[in-house]
C-alpha positions in Angstrom: -1.3 44.2 -81.3 0.1 44.2 -77.5 1.2 47.2 -76.2 3.0 47.7 -73.3 3.8 50.3 -71.0 6.8 49.9 -69.1 7.9 52.8 -66.2 9.9 52.1 -63.3 8.8 56.0 -62.7 5.2 55.7 -63.6 3.3 58.5 -65.4 0.6 60.9 -63.8 -2.7 58.8 -63.6 -4.5 61.3 -66.2 -1.7 60.2 -68.6 -2.1 56.6 -67.9 -5.7 56.6 -68.7 -5.2 58.7 -71.7 -2.8 56.3 -72.9 -5.2 53.3 -72.1 -8.5 54.9 -73.7 -6.1 55.8 -77.0 -4.6 52.1 -77.5 -7.7 50.1 -76.7 -9.7 52.5 -78.6 -7.8 51.4 -81.8 -8.1 47.9 -80.7 -5.1 47.3 -79.1 -4.2 45.6 -75.9 -2.5 47.4 -73.3 -0.2 45.9 -70.6 0.9 48.1 -67.5 4.3 47.3 -66.0 4.9 50.3 -63.4 7.2 50.6 -60.4 9.1 47.6 -61.2 12.5 47.3 -59.9 14.1 44.5 -61.3 15.4 43.9 -65.0 13.4 40.7 -65.0 10.3 41.9 -64.4 10.7 43.8 -67.8 12.3 41.0 -69.6 9.3 38.8 -68.7 6.8 41.3 -69.7 7.9 42.4 -72.8 8.6 38.8 -74.5 4.8 39.1 -76.2 4.7 42.7 -76.8 4.5 43.8 -80.2 5.2 47.7 -79.1 6.9 49.3 -76.0 6.4 52.7 -74.4 9.1 53.8 -72.0 10.0 57.3 -70.0 13.7 56.8 -69.0 13.6 53.1 -68.6 16.7 51.3 -70.4 16.2 49.3 -73.5 19.3 47.3 -74.4 20.0 44.5 -76.0 18.8 42.1 -73.6 15.7 43.6 -73.4 15.5 43.5 -77.6 16.8 40.2 -77.8 14.1 38.7 -75.0 11.3 40.6 -77.3 11.0 38.8 -80.7 7.5 40.1 -81.6 8.2 44.0 -81.2 8.1 46.2 -84.1 8.1 49.6 -82.1 9.7 51.4 -79.3 8.5 54.5 -78.0 10.8 56.7 -75.8 7.9 59.3 -74.0 10.0 62.5 -73.9 12.7 64.0 -76.2 16.2 62.2 -75.0 16.1 58.5 -76.2 19.8 57.6 -75.4 18.1 55.2 -72.6 17.4 53.1 -76.0 19.9 51.0 -77.8 19.4 52.0 -81.5 21.7 50.1 -82.9 20.1 46.8 -81.3 16.8 48.3 -82.5 18.0 48.3 -85.8 19.4 45.1 -86.1 16.2 43.7 -85.1 14.1 45.7 -87.4 12.6 47.7 -84.8 11.2 51.2 -85.2 12.6 53.6 -82.3 10.6 56.8 -81.9 10.5 59.5 -79.4 8.0 62.5 -78.7 10.1 65.8 -79.1 8.8 68.9 -77.4 6.1 67.4 -75.3 8.0 68.2 -72.1 9.7 71.0 -73.0 7.6 73.6 -71.4 7.6 71.7 -68.1 11.9 71.6 -68.6 11.7 75.4 -69.2 10.1 76.5 -66.4 12.4 74.3 -64.2 15.1 76.1 -65.8 13.8 79.3 -64.4 12.8 77.9 -61.1 16.4 76.6 -60.4 18.1 80.0 -61.6 15.8 81.6 -59.0 16.9 79.4 -56.4 20.5 79.5 -56.9 20.4 83.5 -57.1 18.5 83.6 -54.0 20.9 81.2 -52.3 18.4 78.4 -51.4 16.0 81.3 -49.8 17.8 80.9 -47.0 17.2 84.7 -46.1 20.6 86.4 -47.2 20.9 89.0 -50.0 20.5 87.2 -53.4 20.8 88.9 -57.2 17.9 89.4 -59.8 17.9 87.5 -63.4 16.7 91.0 -64.9 19.5 91.8 -67.4 21.5 89.2 -66.7 22.8 87.5 -70.0 21.5 84.0 -70.6 23.2 81.3 -73.1 21.6 78.7 -74.4 24.0 75.6 -75.7 21.7 74.1 -78.6 18.6 75.6 -79.4 15.4 72.6 -79.7 12.0 72.5 -78.4 13.2 73.3 -74.4 15.8 75.9 -75.1 13.0 77.9 -77.6 10.6 77.7 -74.3 13.5 79.1 -71.8 14.1 82.0 -74.7 10.4 82.8 -74.4 10.3 82.9 -70.7 13.4 84.8 -70.5 11.6 87.7 -72.6 9.2 88.3 -69.5 12.8 88.5 -67.2 14.4 91.0 -69.4 17.1 89.0 -70.0 19.1 89.3 -73.2 19.5 85.8 -74.8 22.2 84.4 -76.7 22.2 81.1 -78.4 24.7 78.8 -80.3 23.5 75.2 -81.8 26.2 72.6 -83.4 23.9 71.4 -85.5 21.5 74.6 -86.5 23.4 77.1 -89.1 23.7 80.7 -88.3 20.8 81.3 -90.4 18.6 79.1 -88.8 18.9 80.8 -85.6 18.7 84.4 -87.2 15.4 83.1 -88.6 14.4 82.7 -84.8 13.3 86.4 -84.4 10.5 85.5 -82.5 12.2 84.4 -79.4 14.8 87.3 -79.6 18.0 85.5 -79.7 21.4 86.8 -80.1 23.3 84.5 -82.3 26.6 83.4 -81.3 28.8 82.1 -83.9 30.9 79.8 -81.8 30.5 77.9 -78.5 33.4 80.3 -77.1 31.7 83.3 -78.1 28.5 81.8 -76.0 30.3 81.1 -73.1 32.0 84.3 -73.0 28.9 86.7 -73.4 26.6 84.5 -70.6 26.6 85.2 -67.2 24.4 82.4 -66.9 24.4 79.0 -69.2 21.9 76.5 -69.7 22.6 73.2 -71.6 20.0 71.7 -73.9 21.9 69.5 -76.2 21.2 65.4 -76.7 24.1 63.1 -75.3 25.9 62.1 -78.7 29.4 61.0 -79.2 30.5 64.4 -80.4 28.8 66.3 -77.2 30.3 63.8 -74.5 31.9 65.9 -72.2 31.8 69.0 -74.3 31.3 71.7 -71.5 35.2 71.5 -70.2 37.7 74.2 -68.6 38.6 76.0 -71.5 34.9 77.0 -72.1 33.8 77.3 -68.6 37.0 79.8 -68.2 35.3 82.4 -70.3 32.5 83.2 -68.1 32.2 85.4 -65.3 33.6 85.0 -62.0 30.2 84.4 -60.6 28.8 82.8 -63.5 26.0 80.1 -63.3 25.8 76.7 -64.9 22.5 75.2 -65.5 22.3 71.5 -66.5 18.7 70.0 -67.3 20.0 67.5 -70.2 22.5 65.0 -69.4 25.4 64.8 -67.1 27.6 63.4 -69.0 27.8 67.0 -71.3 29.9 68.2 -68.3 33.2 67.1 -67.5 33.0 67.5 -63.9 36.9 67.3 -62.7 37.1 70.6 -64.7 34.0 72.4 -63.5 34.9 71.6 -60.1 38.4 73.3 -60.8 36.6 76.2 -61.6 34.3 76.4 -58.8 37.6 75.9 -56.7 39.3 79.0 -58.3 36.1 80.8 -58.5 34.3 81.0 -54.8 31.3 82.6 -56.7 30.6 80.6 -59.5 27.9 78.1 -59.2 26.1 74.9 -60.7 22.7 73.4 -60.4 21.5 70.5 -62.0 18.4 68.2 -62.5 21.0 65.0 -63.2 22.9 64.2 -60.3 26.9 63.9 -61.1 28.7 61.5 -60.5 30.6 63.9 -58.3 27.7 64.9 -56.2 29.3 64.3 -52.6 32.4 66.0 -53.7 30.2 69.0 -55.0 28.2 69.3 -52.0 31.2 69.1 -49.6 33.2 71.8 -51.3 30.8 74.2 -52.8 27.4 74.4 -50.2 24.8 76.2 -51.5 26.8 77.2 -54.8 25.8 73.7 -55.7 22.4 72.1 -56.2 21.2 68.8 -57.6 17.7 67.9 -57.8 17.1 64.5 -55.5 15.5 63.0 -58.5 15.5 64.2 -62.2 12.3 66.4 -62.4 12.3 67.9 -65.3 9.3 66.3 -67.1 7.7 65.9 -63.6 4.6 67.4 -64.4 1.0 66.3 -64.7 0.5 68.3 -68.0 4.1 67.0 -69.3 3.0 63.4 -68.2 0.1 63.8 -70.4 1.7 65.4 -73.3 4.0 63.1 -73.6 2.3 59.9 -72.8 -0.7 61.2 -75.4 1.7 61.9 -78.2 3.3 58.3 -77.9 -0.3 56.2 -77.4 -1.0 58.3 -80.8 2.2 57.6 -82.4 1.6 53.7 -81.6 -1.7 53.9 -83.5 -0.4 55.3 -86.1 2.7 53.2 -87.0 0.4 50.2 -86.9 -2.6 51.6 -88.9 -0.4 53.4 -92.0 3.2 53.1 -91.0 3.6 56.5 -90.1 7.5 56.7 -88.2 7.6 60.8 -89.1 9.6 60.6 -85.4 11.5 57.9 -85.9 15.5 58.1 -84.4 16.9 55.0 -85.7 
């Protein structure tokens, strides 16, 4: 089988080496398309591929149409909204992700960004500490669990609400020390800091709005390492205009980035490029998991992480 590794934002060298070893040891061919900058390059490379491994690369219907032999797409990471699931299903192509492999990297970034904001971008002015500030987690998957674990070391009370888990499920997560919130209103009302961890779905599009944000304290902090589309930006701008101490930090540059910069200065920060999974460790974990899933799929039909 021919496996195409197509990454406009490449994996770390160690990850690529691990992927190649696993794929080739199983008797398959690995072809690498790294640092590509045009769609035509991807369309050309995928035309004779049996499997495709990507990161944040967009795999839409044009890619799927250009790949008549394609049987498997692996998104090396948790989110998979960059893959057209409907088009893949029509083409009888299995789509899988690698849940949990980047979780610790993203969880650590959440704390790095919280400290950066509370210490005023390290400009030497008087900031605030994290200790005893309440942290809310909107959704409770792999990353949020990592955030909750780290928060215990900072003596932060942690509240969690999940649109998909039951309240009993959340209460069972006692090892993380979270306080169950029974609604998103309750979560926002009890959080000094609010960290977003839900996937981008039809139901979560613009789910963070003025009504919820207004429940947070005057000096609240919203942290977004998930997807920009979760936040209704106009409502967030309104809150920050009304509350001169409210802050926003994000790993996904919003559509209104320039307006945020102009109006709010150091109360706002967006990473220049998405950084959550950008560690050697996360790269290697996700890449190795993707390669192992490719091998297992072709050897035994294992599709346990299928998302379509």
